[in-house]
C-alpha positions in Angstrom: 42.1 -0.1 -28.1 40.6 3.8 -28.6 37.3 2.1 -29.8 37.1 0.2 -26.5 37.8 3.9 -24.9 34.4 5.3 -26.1 32.3 2.3 -25.5 33.3 2.4 -21.4 31.1 5.9 -21.1 28.3 4.6 -23.1 28.0 1.9 -21.4 28.0 4.0 -18.0 25.0 6.3 -19.4 22.9 3.6 -20.1 23.6 1.7 -17.0 22.9 5.2 -15.2 19.8 5.5 -17.5 18.4 1.7 -16.3 19.1 2.9 -12.8 17.2 5.9 -13.1 14.2 4.4 -15.1 13.9 1.8 -12.3 13.0 3.8 -9.6 10.6 6.1 -11.2 7.0 5.4 -10.0 3.9 6.5 -11.4 0.6 7.6 -9.4 -0.8 4.0 -10.8 2.4 2.1 -9.3 1.8 3.5 -6.4 -2.1 2.9 -6.3 -1.5 -0.2 -6.6 0.8 -0.2 -3.6 -1.6 1.0 -1.8 -4.6 -1.7 -3.3 -2.0 -4.7 -2.4 -1.6 -3.1 1.4 -5.9 -2.9 1.5 -6.2 -5.9 0.5 -3.2 -7.6 3.1 -5.2 -6.0 5.5 -8.5 -7.4 4.6 -6.9 -10.9 4.2 -5.7 -10.6 7.7 -9.2 -9.2 8.9 -10.6 -12.4 7.2 -8.4 -14.8 8.6 -9.1 -13.3 11.7 -12.6 -13.6 12.3 -13.2 -16.9 10.7 -13.6 -18.3 13.9 -16.1 -15.2 14.9 -14.1 -14.3 17.7 -11.2 -11.6 17.8 -8.9 -12.7 20.5 -5.6 -10.4 21.8 -3.2 -12.1 18.7 -6.2 -11.2 16.1 -6.3 -7.3 17.4 -2.2 -7.0 17.1 -2.3 -8.3 13.5 -5.4 -6.2 12.2 -3.7 -3.1 14.0 -0.5 -3.7 12.2 -2.0 -4.0 9.3 -4.4 -1.3 9.3 -1.6 0.9 9.8 1.0 -0.1 7.3 -1.9 0.9 4.6 -2.7 4.3 6.4 0.9 4.9 6.8 1.9 4.1 3.0 -1.3 6.3 1.7 0.1 9.1 4.1 3.7 8.5 2.7 2.8 8.4 -0.8 0.3 11.7 -0.2 3.1 13.8 0.8 5.5 12.8 -1.9 2.5 14.5 -4.2 3.1 17.8 -2.5 3.3 20.6 -4.8 2.1 17.9 -7.7 -1.5 18.1 -8.1 -2.2 16.6 -10.8 0.1 13.1 -9.9 -1.9 13.2 -6.9 -4.9 13.7 -8.2 -4.1 10.4 -10.9 -3.2 8.7 -7.6 -6.1 9.0 -5.8 -8.3 8.2 -8.8 -6.4 4.8 -9.4 -6.3 4.1 -5.7 -10.3 4.6 -5.0 -11.4 3.6 -7.9 -9.8 -0.3 -6.8 -12.9 -2.9 -5.7 -10.3 -3.2 -2.7 -12.8 -0.3 -1.3 -15.8 -2.1 -1.8 -14.0 -5.3 0.0 -12.3 -3.4 3.0 -16.0 -1.7 3.6 -17.7 -5.4 3.6 -14.7 -6.8 6.0 -14.9 -4.0 8.4 -18.7 -4.4 8.5 -18.2 -8.4 8.9 -15.3 -7.5 11.8 -18.0 -4.9 13.4 -19.9 -7.9 13.9 -17.6 -10.2 15.1 -17.4 -10.8 19.1 -14.4 -9.4 20.7 -14.5 -5.9 18.3 -14.8 -4.1 21.2 -11.5 -4.4 22.4 -10.1 -3.9 18.9 -12.2 -0.5 18.7 -10.7 0.5 22.6 -7.2 -0.7 21.8 -4.8 2.2 20.9 -1.8 1.0 18.5 
């Protein structure tokens, strides 16, 4: 019986350690989240402009997706307040992704799509 009592605190310590470990995110993990959001934005824009016209439904989809990745960047950047090294690593990991090249290409196509003026004049 006494042997079982010794195991309970050990099990609790292991469980807590595993919980803390699973909550820890690295700058690379955070950069990967942003890259995923940027790629999702690009996917939505490509789908919206496939017919070469931006309609009202496309505007909302594009704006929501854009807002999503921008808010994510702001939130993660803010989490690195006072942690310059980690913030620099996050930014390096994030901006070294090909997703940004893809975004530039997609945004160029978006700007040349009929209805772009409605998109750029819409505040959301």
